C-alpha beads as a LAMMPS data file, in Angstrom:
LAMMPS data file: protein, C-alpha beads

365 atoms
364 bonds

1 atom types
1 bond types

-500.0 500.0 xlo xhi
-500.0 500.0 ylo yhi
-500.0 500.0 zlo zhi

Masses

1 110.0

Atoms # bond

1 1 1 149.253 -400.887 117.626
2 1 1 150.075 -400.803 118.329
3 1 1 152.241 -400.323 119.021
4 1 1 154.658 -400.871 122.165
5 1 1 155.102 -397.063 122.814
6 1 1 154.963 -397.596 126.620
7 1 1 157.052 -400.401 127.273
8 1 1 159.889 -398.778 128.977
9 1 1 158.304 -395.153 129.423
10 1 1 155.175 -396.099 131.059
11 1 1 155.865 -399.635 132.503
12 1 1 156.973 -398.242 135.780
13 1 1 153.444 -396.432 135.915
14 1 1 150.982 -398.817 134.374
15 1 1 148.570 -398.444 137.010
16 1 1 148.388 -394.622 136.465
17 1 1 145.168 -392.773 135.422
18 1 1 145.133 -392.304 131.519
19 1 1 145.645 -388.883 130.344
20 1 1 147.336 -387.571 133.344
21 1 1 150.309 -385.102 133.633
22 1 1 148.540 -382.178 131.951
23 1 1 146.777 -384.077 129.010
24 1 1 143.536 -384.645 130.716
25 1 1 141.941 -381.770 128.967
26 1 1 142.266 -383.673 125.407
27 1 1 138.947 -386.104 126.582
28 1 1 136.817 -386.419 129.456
29 1 1 134.755 -389.305 131.022
30 1 1 131.594 -389.712 128.619
31 1 1 128.330 -389.262 129.997
32 1 1 124.792 -389.621 128.840
33 1 1 124.405 -385.741 129.074
34 1 1 127.986 -385.411 127.095
35 1 1 126.743 -387.525 124.104
36 1 1 123.149 -386.056 123.927
37 1 1 124.483 -382.409 124.042
38 1 1 126.414 -383.190 120.418
39 1 1 122.966 -384.498 118.866
40 1 1 122.001 -381.192 117.784
41 1 1 123.533 -381.665 114.379
42 1 1 123.586 -385.563 113.930
43 1 1 124.982 -386.655 110.731
44 1 1 122.175 -387.899 108.433
45 1 1 122.004 -391.611 107.555
46 1 1 121.458 -390.738 103.750
47 1 1 125.108 -389.434 103.458
48 1 1 127.192 -392.055 101.851
49 1 1 130.542 -392.101 103.868
50 1 1 133.868 -391.365 102.045
51 1 1 135.764 -392.971 104.972
52 1 1 134.918 -395.946 107.127
53 1 1 136.715 -395.189 110.460
54 1 1 137.887 -398.233 112.468
55 1 1 138.763 -397.738 116.271
56 1 1 139.682 -400.758 118.205
57 1 1 139.180 -400.298 121.981
58 1 1 140.390 -401.954 125.045
59 1 1 140.100 -399.894 128.283
60 1 1 139.757 -396.721 126.652
61 1 1 136.591 -395.114 128.278
62 1 1 138.384 -391.712 128.820
63 1 1 140.009 -391.499 125.364
64 1 1 136.875 -392.428 123.197
65 1 1 134.853 -389.149 123.692
66 1 1 137.935 -387.031 122.352
67 1 1 138.728 -389.174 119.763
68 1 1 135.113 -389.825 118.193
69 1 1 134.267 -385.846 118.666
70 1 1 137.490 -384.889 116.753
71 1 1 136.319 -386.956 114.032
72 1 1 132.644 -385.838 113.994
73 1 1 134.401 -382.282 113.314
74 1 1 135.910 -383.509 110.363
75 1 1 134.595 -381.984 106.997
76 1 1 134.695 -385.602 104.995
77 1 1 131.538 -387.867 105.378
78 1 1 132.571 -390.666 107.548
79 1 1 131.282 -393.783 109.286
80 1 1 132.594 -395.006 112.405
81 1 1 132.999 -398.721 113.751
82 1 1 134.018 -398.911 117.535
83 1 1 135.213 -402.317 118.120
84 1 1 135.700 -403.220 121.721
85 1 1 137.930 -405.882 122.941
86 1 1 136.085 -407.082 125.937
87 1 1 137.491 -404.133 127.936
88 1 1 137.823 -404.519 131.642
89 1 1 136.223 -401.190 132.337
90 1 1 133.122 -399.289 131.178
91 1 1 134.442 -398.837 127.805
92 1 1 131.839 -401.228 126.163
93 1 1 129.082 -398.988 127.556
94 1 1 130.749 -395.757 126.190
95 1 1 130.841 -397.517 122.783
96 1 1 127.359 -398.471 122.946
97 1 1 126.227 -395.134 123.959
98 1 1 127.969 -393.365 121.019
99 1 1 126.281 -396.078 118.638
100 1 1 122.905 -395.205 120.183
101 1 1 123.132 -391.728 119.846
102 1 1 124.572 -391.195 116.469
103 1 1 123.603 -393.044 113.042
104 1 1 126.836 -393.153 111.659
105 1 1 128.555 -394.647 114.757
106 1 1 128.393 -398.569 115.148
107 1 1 129.481 -400.920 117.967
108 1 1 131.116 -404.343 117.830
109 1 1 131.347 -405.712 121.167
110 1 1 133.660 -408.760 121.108
111 1 1 133.407 -411.293 123.822
112 1 1 137.098 -411.625 124.303
113 1 1 140.230 -409.679 123.468
114 1 1 141.022 -411.188 120.061
115 1 1 143.943 -408.687 119.401
116 1 1 144.389 -405.394 117.619
117 1 1 144.908 -406.816 114.212
118 1 1 141.963 -408.952 114.281
119 1 1 139.908 -406.260 115.753
120 1 1 140.801 -404.095 112.947
121 1 1 139.566 -406.786 110.649
122 1 1 135.962 -407.199 112.415
123 1 1 134.162 -404.594 110.389
124 1 1 135.164 -406.011 107.061
125 1 1 132.236 -406.648 104.922
126 1 1 130.213 -403.725 106.776
127 1 1 132.329 -400.845 105.540
128 1 1 130.756 -398.548 102.943
129 1 1 133.488 -395.872 102.504
130 1 1 136.143 -395.734 99.485
131 1 1 138.740 -395.429 102.247
132 1 1 139.436 -397.118 105.377
133 1 1 140.812 -395.214 108.317
134 1 1 142.521 -397.171 110.908
135 1 1 142.691 -395.359 114.263
136 1 1 143.847 -395.827 117.939
137 1 1 141.392 -394.260 120.456
138 1 1 144.221 -392.542 122.022
139 1 1 144.221 -389.903 118.941
140 1 1 142.908 -386.538 118.017
141 1 1 142.705 -385.125 114.671
142 1 1 143.858 -381.515 114.206
143 1 1 141.972 -378.992 111.962
144 1 1 140.612 -380.917 108.730
145 1 1 143.531 -383.351 108.422
146 1 1 141.418 -386.299 107.198
147 1 1 140.376 -384.016 104.264
148 1 1 144.032 -383.508 103.331
149 1 1 144.552 -387.223 103.509
150 1 1 141.750 -388.231 101.352
151 1 1 142.726 -385.464 98.925
152 1 1 146.217 -387.059 98.555
153 1 1 144.604 -390.392 97.770
154 1 1 142.288 -389.013 95.417
155 1 1 144.837 -386.973 93.368
156 1 1 147.423 -390.247 93.505
157 1 1 145.930 -393.553 92.635
158 1 1 149.107 -395.204 92.697
159 1 1 149.311 -394.571 96.505
160 1 1 147.644 -397.512 98.645
161 1 1 148.269 -396.073 102.113
162 1 1 149.003 -392.468 103.740
163 1 1 149.594 -391.732 107.281
164 1 1 150.102 -388.415 108.710
165 1 1 152.606 -386.869 111.166
166 1 1 151.963 -387.831 114.850
167 1 1 152.436 -385.342 117.184
168 1 1 152.485 -385.225 121.153
169 1 1 150.062 -382.939 122.985
170 1 1 152.604 -380.148 122.871
171 1 1 152.890 -380.272 119.263
172 1 1 156.362 -381.981 119.158
173 1 1 156.561 -384.735 116.347
174 1 1 157.152 -388.161 117.248
175 1 1 157.517 -391.585 115.706
176 1 1 155.111 -391.581 112.437
177 1 1 156.997 -393.816 109.807
178 1 1 159.926 -396.415 109.168
179 1 1 161.782 -396.572 105.948
180 1 1 163.389 -400.176 106.906
181 1 1 162.545 -402.808 109.601
182 1 1 165.410 -405.267 110.049
183 1 1 167.401 -406.819 112.556
184 1 1 169.284 -403.480 113.353
185 1 1 165.857 -402.159 114.318
186 1 1 164.993 -404.911 116.576
187 1 1 168.239 -404.213 118.580
188 1 1 167.274 -400.187 118.515
189 1 1 163.736 -400.573 119.422
190 1 1 163.513 -403.922 121.313
191 1 1 166.940 -404.275 123.000
192 1 1 168.133 -400.842 123.770
193 1 1 166.383 -398.715 126.549
194 1 1 163.285 -397.528 124.672
195 1 1 163.739 -393.849 125.751
196 1 1 166.976 -393.380 123.890
197 1 1 166.000 -394.420 120.534
198 1 1 163.014 -392.713 120.700
199 1 1 164.457 -389.549 121.796
200 1 1 166.849 -389.461 118.826
201 1 1 164.324 -390.590 116.261
202 1 1 161.766 -387.892 117.623
203 1 1 164.354 -385.181 117.254
204 1 1 166.335 -386.129 114.335
205 1 1 163.992 -387.492 111.812
206 1 1 163.103 -385.854 108.454
207 1 1 159.483 -385.227 108.685
208 1 1 158.966 -384.638 105.050
209 1 1 156.467 -386.195 102.665
210 1 1 158.240 -389.232 101.497
211 1 1 157.670 -392.886 100.464
212 1 1 158.291 -395.186 103.340
213 1 1 158.313 -398.929 104.249
214 1 1 155.036 -398.338 106.633
215 1 1 153.562 -395.639 108.526
216 1 1 152.435 -395.273 112.103
217 1 1 149.444 -397.897 112.901
218 1 1 147.763 -395.498 115.178
219 1 1 146.600 -393.368 112.228
220 1 1 146.827 -394.770 108.521
221 1 1 144.214 -394.152 105.529
222 1 1 144.105 -397.123 103.391
223 1 1 141.962 -397.596 100.182
224 1 1 139.365 -400.000 101.093
225 1 1 139.550 -402.003 97.698
226 1 1 143.207 -402.969 98.587
227 1 1 142.455 -403.517 102.175
228 1 1 140.006 -406.463 101.344
229 1 1 142.162 -407.742 98.337
230 1 1 145.231 -408.398 100.700
231 1 1 142.819 -409.732 103.375
232 1 1 143.258 -407.084 105.815
233 1 1 145.480 -407.350 108.549
234 1 1 147.270 -410.651 109.605
235 1 1 145.427 -411.834 113.010
236 1 1 148.416 -413.719 113.923
237 1 1 149.734 -410.480 115.269
238 1 1 147.973 -409.644 118.559
239 1 1 149.578 -406.223 119.523
240 1 1 152.569 -405.135 117.986
241 1 1 154.406 -402.623 115.575
242 1 1 154.981 -405.380 113.167
243 1 1 151.316 -405.704 112.273
244 1 1 151.076 -402.520 110.260
245 1 1 154.823 -403.214 109.110
246 1 1 153.336 -406.440 107.612
247 1 1 150.058 -404.875 106.083
248 1 1 152.304 -402.168 104.514
249 1 1 154.475 -404.568 103.170
250 1 1 151.771 -406.590 101.479
251 1 1 150.335 -403.344 100.059
252 1 1 153.601 -402.484 98.400
253 1 1 153.705 -406.207 97.144
254 1 1 150.261 -405.326 95.595
255 1 1 151.870 -402.903 93.665
256 1 1 150.733 -399.392 95.671
257 1 1 153.056 -397.102 97.122
258 1 1 152.959 -396.124 100.931
259 1 1 153.421 -392.695 101.601
260 1 1 154.036 -390.429 105.054
261 1 1 152.400 -387.053 104.673
262 1 1 154.052 -384.103 106.725
263 1 1 151.239 -381.636 106.554
264 1 1 148.040 -383.648 108.191
265 1 1 148.535 -383.708 111.682
266 1 1 147.034 -386.171 114.416
267 1 1 147.744 -385.954 118.129
268 1 1 148.621 -389.330 119.625
269 1 1 149.023 -389.799 123.264
270 1 1 150.424 -393.305 122.996
271 1 1 150.117 -396.714 124.930
272 1 1 147.297 -395.812 127.327
273 1 1 145.123 -398.962 126.864
274 1 1 148.135 -401.193 126.523
275 1 1 149.298 -399.890 130.065
276 1 1 146.560 -401.846 131.712
277 1 1 148.068 -405.315 130.464
278 1 1 151.763 -404.539 130.484
279 1 1 152.649 -408.487 130.208
280 1 1 150.323 -408.914 127.372
281 1 1 151.757 -406.033 125.312
282 1 1 155.444 -406.706 126.228
283 1 1 154.888 -410.578 125.374
284 1 1 152.825 -410.115 122.318
285 1 1 155.438 -407.337 120.990
286 1 1 158.173 -409.801 121.244
287 1 1 156.074 -412.772 119.660
288 1 1 155.068 -410.367 116.862
289 1 1 158.611 -409.476 115.782
290 1 1 159.697 -412.873 115.945
291 1 1 156.323 -413.821 113.706
292 1 1 157.071 -411.094 111.255
293 1 1 160.850 -412.309 110.772
294 1 1 159.597 -416.086 110.385
295 1 1 156.925 -414.680 107.793
296 1 1 159.199 -412.212 105.688
297 1 1 162.559 -412.997 106.249
298 1 1 162.772 -416.863 107.297
299 1 1 163.984 -418.811 110.096
300 1 1 167.402 -418.137 110.515
301 1 1 166.603 -414.376 111.157
302 1 1 163.946 -415.504 113.530
303 1 1 166.212 -417.475 115.418
304 1 1 168.732 -414.462 115.529
305 1 1 165.923 -412.215 116.733
306 1 1 164.727 -414.721 119.332
307 1 1 168.153 -414.731 120.744
308 1 1 168.423 -410.960 120.968
309 1 1 164.916 -410.916 122.580
310 1 1 166.003 -413.347 124.969
311 1 1 169.117 -411.323 126.168
312 1 1 167.153 -408.368 126.299
313 1 1 164.420 -410.015 128.573
314 1 1 167.005 -411.545 130.836
315 1 1 169.039 -407.964 131.284
316 1 1 165.931 -406.430 132.209
317 1 1 165.227 -408.941 134.778
318 1 1 168.485 -408.680 136.267
319 1 1 168.720 -404.721 136.169
320 1 1 165.034 -404.294 137.565
321 1 1 165.749 -407.034 140.131
322 1 1 168.908 -405.200 141.206
323 1 1 166.913 -402.030 141.452
324 1 1 163.750 -403.691 143.408
325 1 1 165.024 -403.236 146.831
326 1 1 162.447 -401.033 148.297
327 1 1 160.820 -400.244 145.151
328 1 1 157.740 -402.228 144.244
329 1 1 157.555 -401.085 140.655
330 1 1 160.817 -402.552 139.781
331 1 1 159.811 -405.953 141.356
332 1 1 156.825 -405.872 139.033
333 1 1 158.883 -404.977 135.839
334 1 1 161.333 -407.771 136.674
335 1 1 158.294 -410.016 137.168
336 1 1 156.636 -409.067 133.615
337 1 1 160.152 -409.709 131.743
338 1 1 160.905 -412.990 133.684
339 1 1 157.378 -414.178 132.305
340 1 1 158.439 -412.974 128.761
341 1 1 161.553 -414.645 129.060
342 1 1 159.970 -418.072 129.968
343 1 1 157.356 -417.302 127.070
344 1 1 160.115 -416.997 124.635
345 1 1 161.406 -420.235 125.125
346 1 1 158.378 -422.298 125.699
347 1 1 155.904 -420.428 123.383
348 1 1 157.959 -419.089 120.642
349 1 1 156.215 -419.226 117.340
350 1 1 159.270 -420.761 115.996
351 1 1 158.294 -424.009 117.397
352 1 1 154.686 -424.162 115.938
353 1 1 156.205 -422.708 112.457
354 1 1 154.939 -425.569 109.840
355 1 1 153.471 -427.737 112.450
356 1 1 150.046 -426.523 111.564
357 1 1 148.200 -425.372 108.391
358 1 1 148.887 -421.610 108.001
359 1 1 146.363 -419.447 105.977
360 1 1 147.963 -416.198 105.560
361 1 1 146.026 -413.201 104.071
362 1 1 145.444 -413.659 100.490
363 1 1 144.661 -411.453 97.588
364 1 1 140.716 -412.027 96.800
365 1 1 139.711 -412.424 93.227

Bonds

1 1 1 2
2 1 2 3
3 1 3 4
4 1 4 5
5 1 5 6
6 1 6 7
7 1 7 8
8 1 8 9
9 1 9 10
10 1 10 11
11 1 11 12
12 1 12 13
13 1 13 14
14 1 14 15
15 1 15 16
16 1 16 17
17 1 17 18
18 1 18 19
19 1 19 20
20 1 20 21
21 1 21 22
22 1 22 23
23 1 23 24
24 1 24 25
25 1 25 26
26 1 26 27
27 1 27 28
28 1 28 29
29 1 29 30
30 1 30 31
31 1 31 32
32 1 32 33
33 1 33 34
34 1 34 35
35 1 35 36
36 1 36 37
37 1 37 38
38 1 38 39
39 1 39 40
40 1 40 41
41 1 41 42
42 1 42 43
43 1 43 44
44 1 44 45
45 1 45 46
46 1 46 47
47 1 47 48
48 1 48 49
49 1 49 50
50 1 50 51
51 1 51 52
52 1 52 53
53 1 53 54
54 1 54 55
55 1 55 56
56 1 56 57
57 1 57 58
58 1 58 59
59 1 59 60
60 1 60 61
61 1 61 62
62 1 62 63
63 1 63 64
64 1 64 65
65 1 65 66
66 1 66 67
67 1 67 68
68 1 68 69
69 1 69 70
70 1 70 71
71 1 71 72
72 1 72 73
73 1 73 74
74 1 74 75
75 1 75 76
76 1 76 77
77 1 77 78
78 1 78 79
79 1 79 80
80 1 80 81
81 1 81 82
82 1 82 83
83 1 83 84
84 1 84 85
85 1 85 86
86 1 86 87
87 1 87 88
88 1 88 89
89 1 89 90
90 1 90 91
91 1 91 92
92 1 92 93
93 1 93 94
94 1 94 95
95 1 95 96
96 1 96 97
97 1 97 98
98 1 98 99
99 1 99 100
100 1 100 101
101 1 101 102
102 1 102 103
103 1 103 104
104 1 104 105
105 1 105 106
106 1 106 107
107 1 107 108
108 1 108 109
109 1 109 110
110 1 110 111
111 1 111 112
112 1 112 113
113 1 113 114
114 1 114 115
115 1 115 116
116 1 116 117
117 1 117 118
118 1 118 119
119 1 119 120
120 1 120 121
121 1 121 122
122 1 122 123
123 1 123 124
124 1 124 125
125 1 125 126
126 1 126 127
127 1 127 128
128 1 128 129
129 1 129 130
130 1 130 131
131 1 131 132
132 1 132 133
133 1 133 134
134 1 134 135
135 1 135 136
136 1 136 137
137 1 137 138
138 1 138 139
139 1 139 140
140 1 140 141
141 1 141 142
142 1 142 143
143 1 143 144
144 1 144 145
145 1 145 146
146 1 146 147
147 1 147 148
148 1 148 149
149 1 149 150
150 1 150 151
151 1 151 152
152 1 152 153
153 1 153 154
154 1 154 155
155 1 155 156
156 1 156 157
157 1 157 158
158 1 158 159
159 1 159 160
160 1 160 161
161 1 161 162
162 1 162 163
163 1 163 164
164 1 164 165
165 1 165 166
166 1 166 167
167 1 167 168
168 1 168 169
169 1 169 170
170 1 170 171
171 1 171 172
172 1 172 173
173 1 173 174
174 1 174 175
175 1 175 176
176 1 176 177
177 1 177 178
178 1 178 179
179 1 179 180
180 1 180 181
181 1 181 182
182 1 182 183
183 1 183 184
184 1 184 185
185 1 185 186
186 1 186 187
187 1 187 188
188 1 188 189
189 1 189 190
190 1 190 191
191 1 191 192
192 1 192 193
193 1 193 194
194 1 194 195
195 1 195 196
196 1 196 197
197 1 197 198
198 1 198 199
199 1 199 200
200 1 200 201
201 1 201 202
202 1 202 203
203 1 203 204
204 1 204 205
205 1 205 206
206 1 206 207
207 1 207 208
208 1 208 209
209 1 209 210
210 1 210 211
211 1 211 212
212 1 212 213
213 1 213 214
214 1 214 215
215 1 215 216
216 1 216 217
217 1 217 218
218 1 218 219
219 1 219 220
220 1 220 221
221 1 221 222
222 1 222 223
223 1 223 224
224 1 224 225
225 1 225 226
226 1 226 227
227 1 227 228
228 1 228 229
229 1 229 230
230 1 230 231
231 1 231 232
232 1 232 233
233 1 233 234
234 1 234 235
235 1 235 236
236 1 236 237
237 1 237 238
238 1 238 239
239 1 239 240
240 1 240 241
241 1 241 242
242 1 242 243
243 1 243 244
244 1 244 245
245 1 245 246
246 1 246 247
247 1 247 248
248 1 248 249
249 1 249 250
250 1 250 251
251 1 251 252
252 1 252 253
253 1 253 254
254 1 254 255
255 1 255 256
256 1 256 257
257 1 257 258
258 1 258 259
259 1 259 260
260 1 260 261
261 1 261 262
262 1 262 263
263 1 263 264
264 1 264 265
265 1 265 266
266 1 266 267
267 1 267 268
268 1 268 269
269 1 269 270
270 1 270 271
271 1 271 272
272 1 272 273
273 1 273 274
274 1 274 275
275 1 275 276
276 1 276 277
277 1 277 278
278 1 278 279
279 1 279 280
280 1 280 281
281 1 281 282
282 1 282 283
283 1 283 284
284 1 284 285
285 1 285 286
286 1 286 287
287 1 287 288
288 1 288 289
289 1 289 290
290 1 290 291
291 1 291 292
292 1 292 293
293 1 293 294
294 1 294 295
295 1 295 296
296 1 296 297
297 1 297 298
298 1 298 299
299 1 299 300
300 1 300 301
301 1 301 302
302 1 302 303
303 1 303 304
304 1 304 305
305 1 305 306
306 1 306 307
307 1 307 308
308 1 308 309
309 1 309 310
310 1 310 311
311 1 311 312
312 1 312 313
313 1 313 314
314 1 314 315
315 1 315 316
316 1 316 317
317 1 317 318
318 1 318 319
319 1 319 320
320 1 320 321
321 1 321 322
322 1 322 323
323 1 323 324
324 1 324 325
325 1 325 326
326 1 326 327
327 1 327 328
328 1 328 329
329 1 329 330
330 1 330 331
331 1 331 332
332 1 332 333
333 1 333 334
334 1 334 335
335 1 335 336
336 1 336 337
337 1 337 338
338 1 338 339
339 1 339 340
340 1 340 341
341 1 341 342
342 1 342 343
343 1 343 344
344 1 344 345
345 1 345 346
346 1 346 347
347 1 347 348
348 1 348 349
349 1 349 350
350 1 350 351
351 1 351 352
352 1 352 353
353 1 353 354
354 1 354 355
355 1 355 356
356 1 356 357
357 1 357 358
358 1 358 359
359 1 359 360
360 1 360 361
361 1 361 362
362 1 362 363
363 1 363 364
364 1 364 365
């Protein structure tokens, strides 16, 4: 992720408590007692992991326990790297406690927020698994889904990446893949009110196993060899859906397939950690979109996308401003998009494109 799942649906409530509205039973705040009670059957350090799991956290103290515990119930031998991006709450302590009590859990505590893409790259060189699982902290594995994903890669050597079906806590499926990504999708997902395309996509998408352009970045399994050969995630993407789109496009350029799997499921709450820093998420979502089009489509497409995003930001400022009379939350939204509008003008990646040496991820020898 990010991804910008909460931009419209959660911006108005970005100060709300994580996992509210009936979802709190999926994870609870961790304590030393909670962790110790799971040590009765610790994973042996002698077991070679088949999967190395990378979870980047930011303000995720209430999500981490449920996510990690659902992973520890999977039958596949794993190791877990918890990468905290300088969370403002006690997430670093939660991460450290898990690393202290489990031999196959490792903590990486960054001193600053380096972004989701760079955070996912942090354990490179330390992972032992044949496969690499990139996972959001606001996810929970159902049944033995990880084994199903691993089995599919074992049986299909031409596939480089697989992603499961993402579902809401009530079991209803939601956005899990894209077949294409172009200017039409920018209009749909960045310009139009977010709830409309999401509702239509959730309801009318064909959730059948199929080859796709990219799968959801909330949960994807990739061959570690390929991940290392293409250089991992491009760290220019800070927090945006295009980071995983770029990754999967490069996997395809490497000669491997990207496949969405209909049977394995993962519960995805969506947008919890990002809700603590709404401007950062909205701005970097917009910046990442422009950077993606610069990188893969060229400057003309990037200019068109910039114009569309400027119009969308301006419209949201005007509409939120009109609705802000007596409603503080709309004033906050108007302020966020006003800053985004200004940033699109003065900090647009187009202005620095070509002005300094860029070192894009390259295939290793």
